[in-house]
VEXVO-931390 format. One record per residue (C-alpha): residue number from 0; x, z, y. Coordinates in Angstrom, 2 decimals, always signed. Layout:
residues N
+------+---------+---------+---------+
| paza |      c1 |      c3 |      c2 |
+------+---------+---------+---------+
|  NUM |       X |       Z |       Y |
...
+------+---------+---------+---------+
end
This chain:
residues 275
+------+---------+---------+---------+
| paza |      c1 |      c3 |      c2 |
+------+---------+---------+---------+
|    0 |  +88.78 | +205.71 | +190.09 |
|    1 |  +89.25 | +209.25 | +191.13 |
|    2 |  +89.74 | +212.22 | +188.86 |
|    3 |  +88.16 | +215.58 | +189.77 |
|    4 |  +90.32 | +218.69 | +189.93 |
|    5 |  +88.38 | +220.02 | +186.85 |
|    6 |  +90.30 | +217.45 | +184.77 |
|    7 |  +93.78 | +218.58 | +185.66 |
|    8 |  +95.54 | +220.47 | +182.87 |
|    9 |  +93.32 | +219.22 | +180.18 |
|   10 |  +95.18 | +219.00 | +176.90 |
|   11 |  +94.11 | +217.63 | +173.42 |
|   12 |  +94.70 | +219.94 | +170.44 |
|   13 |  +94.69 | +219.37 | +166.64 |
|   14 |  +91.03 | +219.85 | +166.41 |
|   15 |  +90.48 | +216.95 | +168.83 |
|   16 |  +92.88 | +214.78 | +166.91 |
|   17 |  +91.14 | +215.61 | +163.64 |
|   18 |  +87.89 | +214.49 | +165.34 |
|   19 |  +89.67 | +211.17 | +166.08 |
|   20 |  +90.63 | +210.89 | +162.40 |
|   21 |  +87.12 | +211.47 | +161.16 |
|   22 |  +85.57 | +209.08 | +163.70 |
|   23 |  +87.93 | +206.24 | +162.66 |
|   24 |  +86.80 | +206.31 | +159.06 |
|   25 |  +83.82 | +203.95 | +159.55 |
|   26 |  +86.01 | +201.66 | +161.76 |
|   27 |  +84.57 | +198.46 | +160.29 |
|   28 |  +80.98 | +199.55 | +160.20 |
|   29 |  +80.43 | +198.27 | +163.74 |
|   30 |  +81.86 | +194.75 | +163.67 |
|   31 |  +80.98 | +191.72 | +165.82 |
|   32 |  +82.51 | +188.30 | +166.32 |
|   33 |  +82.77 | +188.64 | +170.13 |
|   34 |  +84.92 | +191.93 | +170.43 |
|   35 |  +85.45 | +192.72 | +166.70 |
|   36 |  +85.97 | +196.48 | +166.30 |
|   37 |  +85.68 | +197.45 | +170.09 |
|   38 |  +82.50 | +199.57 | +169.63 |
|   39 |  +84.08 | +201.49 | +166.77 |
|   40 |  +87.23 | +202.04 | +168.85 |
|   41 |  +85.14 | +203.41 | +171.74 |
|   42 |  +83.29 | +205.65 | +169.32 |
|   43 |  +86.54 | +207.02 | +168.03 |
|   44 |  +87.47 | +208.06 | +171.59 |
|   45 |  +84.18 | +209.73 | +172.51 |
|   46 |  +85.35 | +213.27 | +171.70 |
|   47 |  +88.55 | +212.76 | +173.62 |
|   48 |  +86.85 | +211.21 | +176.64 |
|   49 |  +84.22 | +214.03 | +176.86 |
|   50 |  +86.91 | +216.70 | +176.80 |
|   51 |  +89.29 | +215.04 | +179.24 |
|   52 |  +86.80 | +213.85 | +181.84 |
|   53 |  +84.05 | +216.14 | +183.20 |
|   54 |  +82.78 | +213.63 | +185.78 |
|   55 |  +80.21 | +211.28 | +184.09 |
|   56 |  +81.52 | +208.35 | +186.15 |
|   57 |  +85.00 | +208.91 | +184.76 |
|   58 |  +83.59 | +209.05 | +181.29 |
|   59 |  +81.76 | +205.73 | +181.79 |
|   60 |  +84.85 | +204.08 | +183.13 |
|   61 |  +86.97 | +205.37 | +180.12 |
|   62 |  +84.31 | +204.24 | +177.61 |
|   63 |  +84.17 | +200.84 | +179.27 |
|   64 |  +87.88 | +200.15 | +179.02 |
|   65 |  +87.82 | +201.00 | +175.33 |
|   66 |  +85.05 | +198.36 | +174.68 |
|   67 |  +87.56 | +195.57 | +175.24 |
|   68 |  +88.41 | +193.33 | +172.30 |
|   69 |  +90.11 | +195.16 | +169.48 |
|   70 |  +90.86 | +194.17 | +165.86 |
|   71 |  +93.28 | +195.76 | +163.41 |
|   72 |  +93.47 | +196.77 | +159.80 |
|   73 |  +91.18 | +199.80 | +159.55 |
|   74 |  +93.82 | +202.04 | +158.01 |
|   75 |  +96.32 | +201.27 | +160.82 |
|   76 |  +93.80 | +201.76 | +163.64 |
|   77 |  +93.97 | +205.49 | +163.90 |
|   78 |  +97.65 | +205.25 | +164.98 |
|   79 |  +96.58 | +203.08 | +167.91 |
|   80 |  +93.68 | +205.41 | +168.77 |
|   81 |  +96.13 | +208.25 | +168.76 |
|   82 |  +98.38 | +206.58 | +171.24 |
|   83 |  +95.35 | +205.63 | +173.37 |
|   84 |  +94.21 | +209.33 | +173.31 |
|   85 |  +97.62 | +210.42 | +174.59 |
|   86 |  +97.57 | +207.90 | +177.36 |
|   87 |  +93.98 | +208.98 | +178.31 |
|   88 |  +95.32 | +212.59 | +178.47 |
|   89 |  +98.05 | +211.42 | +180.78 |
|   90 |  +95.41 | +209.60 | +182.98 |
|   91 |  +93.25 | +212.61 | +183.14 |
|   92 |  +96.08 | +214.69 | +184.49 |
|   93 |  +97.65 | +212.05 | +186.70 |
|   94 |  +95.36 | +209.86 | +188.97 |
|   95 |  +98.14 | +207.50 | +189.63 |
|   96 |  +98.61 | +206.45 | +186.00 |
|   97 |  +98.12 | +202.80 | +185.40 |
|   98 |  +94.96 | +202.51 | +183.16 |
|   99 |  +95.68 | +198.81 | +182.50 |
|  100 |  +98.67 | +199.83 | +180.31 |
|  101 |  +96.24 | +201.41 | +177.83 |
|  102 |  +94.70 | +198.08 | +176.82 |
|  103 |  +98.13 | +196.36 | +177.10 |
|  104 |  +99.42 | +198.81 | +174.52 |
|  105 |  +96.37 | +198.08 | +172.26 |
|  106 |  +96.80 | +194.37 | +172.62 |
|  107 | +100.56 | +194.63 | +171.83 |
|  108 | +100.22 | +196.78 | +168.68 |
|  109 |  +97.11 | +195.60 | +166.90 |
|  110 |  +98.45 | +192.21 | +165.83 |
|  111 | +101.71 | +193.21 | +164.21 |
|  112 | +100.25 | +196.44 | +162.70 |
|  113 |  +97.40 | +194.29 | +161.16 |
|  114 | +100.06 | +192.07 | +159.49 |
|  115 | +101.71 | +195.15 | +157.98 |
|  116 |  +98.46 | +196.84 | +157.13 |
|  117 |  +96.84 | +193.82 | +155.52 |
|  118 |  +99.91 | +193.24 | +153.35 |
|  119 | +100.14 | +196.90 | +152.21 |
|  120 |  +96.52 | +197.76 | +151.71 |
|  121 |  +94.70 | +194.45 | +151.08 |
|  122 |  +97.57 | +192.42 | +149.60 |
|  123 |  +99.31 | +195.05 | +147.46 |
|  124 |  +97.65 | +198.48 | +147.02 |
|  125 |  +94.09 | +197.06 | +146.42 |
|  126 |  +95.41 | +194.71 | +143.77 |
|  127 |  +97.48 | +197.43 | +142.01 |
|  128 |  +94.56 | +199.90 | +142.08 |
|  129 |  +92.23 | +197.18 | +140.74 |
|  130 |  +94.61 | +196.11 | +138.06 |
|  131 |  +94.99 | +199.72 | +136.73 |
|  132 |  +91.21 | +200.49 | +137.10 |
|  133 |  +90.12 | +197.32 | +135.33 |
|  134 |  +92.60 | +197.71 | +132.46 |
|  135 |  +91.34 | +201.20 | +131.79 |
|  136 |  +87.67 | +200.35 | +132.25 |
|  137 |  +88.00 | +197.50 | +129.76 |
|  138 |  +88.87 | +200.16 | +127.18 |
|  139 |  +85.80 | +202.21 | +128.05 |
|  140 |  +87.72 | +204.94 | +129.87 |
|  141 |  +86.03 | +206.71 | +132.77 |
|  142 |  +89.49 | +207.04 | +134.37 |
|  143 |  +89.24 | +203.28 | +135.32 |
|  144 |  +86.92 | +203.61 | +138.30 |
|  145 |  +88.26 | +207.09 | +139.25 |
|  146 |  +91.91 | +205.95 | +139.38 |
|  147 |  +90.84 | +202.82 | +141.27 |
|  148 |  +89.23 | +205.03 | +144.01 |
|  149 |  +92.15 | +207.51 | +144.04 |
|  150 |  +95.13 | +205.08 | +143.97 |
|  151 |  +93.69 | +203.08 | +146.91 |
|  152 |  +92.13 | +205.85 | +149.00 |
|  153 |  +94.73 | +208.59 | +148.82 |
|  154 |  +97.42 | +206.58 | +150.60 |
|  155 |  +94.78 | +205.11 | +152.93 |
|  156 |  +93.62 | +208.61 | +154.03 |
|  157 |  +97.17 | +209.80 | +154.50 |
|  158 |  +98.14 | +206.84 | +156.63 |
|  159 |  +95.01 | +207.39 | +158.72 |
|  160 |  +95.55 | +211.11 | +159.23 |
|  161 |  +99.28 | +211.16 | +159.92 |
|  162 |  +98.93 | +207.90 | +161.89 |
|  163 |  +96.53 | +209.67 | +164.28 |
|  164 |  +98.96 | +212.62 | +164.71 |
|  165 | +102.07 | +210.39 | +165.04 |
|  166 | +100.31 | +208.00 | +167.34 |
|  167 |  +99.42 | +210.88 | +169.71 |
|  168 | +102.94 | +212.47 | +169.63 |
|  169 | +104.51 | +209.04 | +170.16 |
|  170 | +102.14 | +208.18 | +173.00 |
|  171 | +103.04 | +211.45 | +174.84 |
|  172 | +106.67 | +210.72 | +174.64 |
|  173 | +106.32 | +207.07 | +175.73 |
|  174 | +103.84 | +207.34 | +178.51 |
|  175 | +106.39 | +208.29 | +181.16 |
|  176 | +108.67 | +205.46 | +180.01 |
|  177 | +106.03 | +202.65 | +179.73 |
|  178 | +107.70 | +200.73 | +182.64 |
|  179 | +110.99 | +200.62 | +180.85 |
|  180 | +112.02 | +198.14 | +178.13 |
|  181 | +111.34 | +200.69 | +175.36 |
|  182 | +107.76 | +199.69 | +174.67 |
|  183 | +108.70 | +196.02 | +174.86 |
|  184 | +111.48 | +196.58 | +172.28 |
|  185 | +109.19 | +198.54 | +169.97 |
|  186 | +106.53 | +195.91 | +170.17 |
|  187 | +109.16 | +193.16 | +169.61 |
|  188 | +110.55 | +194.95 | +166.52 |
|  189 | +107.03 | +195.48 | +165.12 |
|  190 | +106.17 | +191.84 | +165.80 |
|  191 | +109.24 | +190.67 | +163.79 |
|  192 | +108.22 | +192.88 | +160.87 |
|  193 | +104.60 | +191.86 | +161.11 |
|  194 | +105.43 | +188.15 | +161.20 |
|  195 | +107.83 | +188.59 | +158.15 |
|  196 | +104.98 | +190.26 | +156.22 |
|  197 | +102.52 | +187.54 | +157.27 |
|  198 | +104.99 | +184.95 | +156.06 |
|  199 | +105.27 | +186.54 | +152.67 |
|  200 | +101.39 | +186.76 | +152.49 |
|  201 | +101.19 | +183.03 | +153.19 |
|  202 | +103.52 | +182.20 | +150.42 |
|  203 | +101.83 | +184.46 | +147.90 |
|  204 |  +98.13 | +184.24 | +148.86 |
|  205 |  +97.63 | +180.75 | +150.13 |
|  206 |  +97.59 | +178.41 | +147.06 |
|  207 |  +97.71 | +174.66 | +147.38 |
|  208 |  +98.91 | +172.52 | +144.42 |
|  209 |  +98.85 | +168.70 | +144.22 |
|  210 |  +99.15 | +167.77 | +140.45 |
|  211 |  +99.33 | +163.95 | +141.07 |
|  212 | +102.29 | +162.24 | +139.47 |
|  213 | +104.49 | +160.02 | +141.56 |
|  214 | +104.52 | +157.32 | +138.91 |
|  215 | +102.65 | +156.52 | +135.78 |
|  216 | +105.72 | +156.84 | +133.51 |
|  217 | +105.96 | +159.62 | +131.03 |
|  218 | +107.58 | +162.78 | +132.37 |
|  219 | +107.21 | +161.60 | +135.99 |
|  220 | +107.51 | +164.44 | +138.49 |
|  221 | +104.35 | +165.55 | +140.29 |
|  222 | +103.98 | +165.65 | +144.10 |
|  223 | +103.91 | +169.41 | +143.83 |
|  224 | +107.26 | +169.65 | +142.00 |
|  225 | +108.97 | +167.40 | +144.60 |
|  226 | +107.57 | +169.49 | +147.48 |
|  227 | +108.80 | +172.71 | +145.70 |
|  228 | +112.35 | +171.25 | +145.47 |
|  229 | +112.22 | +170.64 | +149.22 |
|  230 | +110.73 | +173.97 | +150.24 |
|  231 | +108.59 | +176.25 | +148.01 |
|  232 | +105.16 | +177.05 | +149.60 |
|  233 | +105.58 | +174.23 | +152.06 |
|  234 | +101.98 | +173.13 | +152.00 |
|  235 | +100.53 | +176.66 | +152.52 |
|  236 | +102.86 | +177.07 | +155.47 |
|  237 | +101.76 | +173.77 | +157.05 |
|  238 |  +98.16 | +174.56 | +156.41 |
|  239 |  +98.51 | +177.95 | +158.04 |
|  240 | +100.23 | +176.45 | +161.19 |
|  241 |  +97.59 | +173.70 | +161.33 |
|  242 |  +94.70 | +176.18 | +161.24 |
|  243 |  +96.40 | +178.40 | +163.78 |
|  244 |  +96.71 | +175.34 | +166.00 |
|  245 |  +92.97 | +174.53 | +165.64 |
|  246 |  +92.08 | +178.15 | +166.37 |
|  247 |  +94.06 | +178.01 | +169.62 |
|  248 |  +92.12 | +174.85 | +170.46 |
|  249 |  +88.94 | +177.01 | +170.13 |
|  250 |  +87.67 | +175.19 | +166.99 |
|  251 |  +84.80 | +177.12 | +165.44 |
|  252 |  +85.98 | +179.34 | +162.55 |
|  253 |  +82.83 | +178.52 | +160.51 |
|  254 |  +83.63 | +174.84 | +160.70 |
|  255 |  +87.12 | +175.40 | +159.45 |
|  256 |  +85.86 | +177.56 | +156.54 |
|  257 |  +83.27 | +174.89 | +155.56 |
|  258 |  +85.95 | +172.10 | +155.68 |
|  259 |  +88.27 | +174.21 | +153.47 |
|  260 |  +85.46 | +174.83 | +150.94 |
|  261 |  +84.46 | +171.12 | +150.91 |
|  262 |  +88.01 | +169.82 | +150.55 |
|  263 |  +88.68 | +172.36 | +147.82 |
|  264 |  +85.63 | +171.37 | +145.78 |
|  265 |  +86.29 | +167.61 | +146.21 |
|  266 |  +89.94 | +168.15 | +145.29 |
|  267 |  +89.03 | +169.90 | +142.06 |
|  268 |  +86.41 | +167.23 | +141.20 |
|  269 |  +88.68 | +164.21 | +141.77 |
|  270 |  +91.94 | +165.81 | +140.58 |
|  271 |  +94.06 | +165.56 | +143.74 |
|  272 |  +94.10 | +169.44 | +143.99 |
|  273 |  +94.90 | +171.76 | +141.13 |
|  274 |  +94.88 | +175.45 | +140.34 |
+------+---------+---------+---------+
end
């Protein structure tokens, strides 16, 4: 793909970055099971692409590469869009820039950032905001719903806004060193943190309890107590690995969800699973 001379020297400014920030707000409004949030990501890049590329063919090529698979916690996505904008700016001013590195960057960051984002926003902040809001609402206070909205959305908006700015600045500083080990090291470190967070989410959010007693004698230990003495949250860990294995084997997600629901209902009815 060739870049016309009109593109050279094009630079993004804060107004362009604020445009990215606003466009990423409805990130999950365009969601599909084939490419997840790809259309929303491409939409977030429209202002950047129109400014950087004057040739319609270059604009089409840029939009097409941002329609590749993308899925990340919505609040963390602006950071990746900011990095992508920086890399597009580099491409617009340097025809030799490797465009494949843009989607490689997205693929490398969206997984671990999702683990961190899900834990912070869905696993912690949402629950804290709801707990405070519900407790006040039960007392008839109008502050309940107001605080729920503020406690959750203020940090969310700040992470989105500064994530866009920091992503762009980080991308500019990293673009010329993408071929070094720096990006690999950053991705590796984020992966470690993301996996650690995911592990804590599995232990705290995946609940499996087996209340069956090992023997009929009074005070006999339950299967769950024995498993806990070996390794707490062992069953949630094994279930997570098993489902991950089935997903790698391309087992339909809907079938897995249906099986989990059926087994949970039967377990509660016949007593081999507890709450």
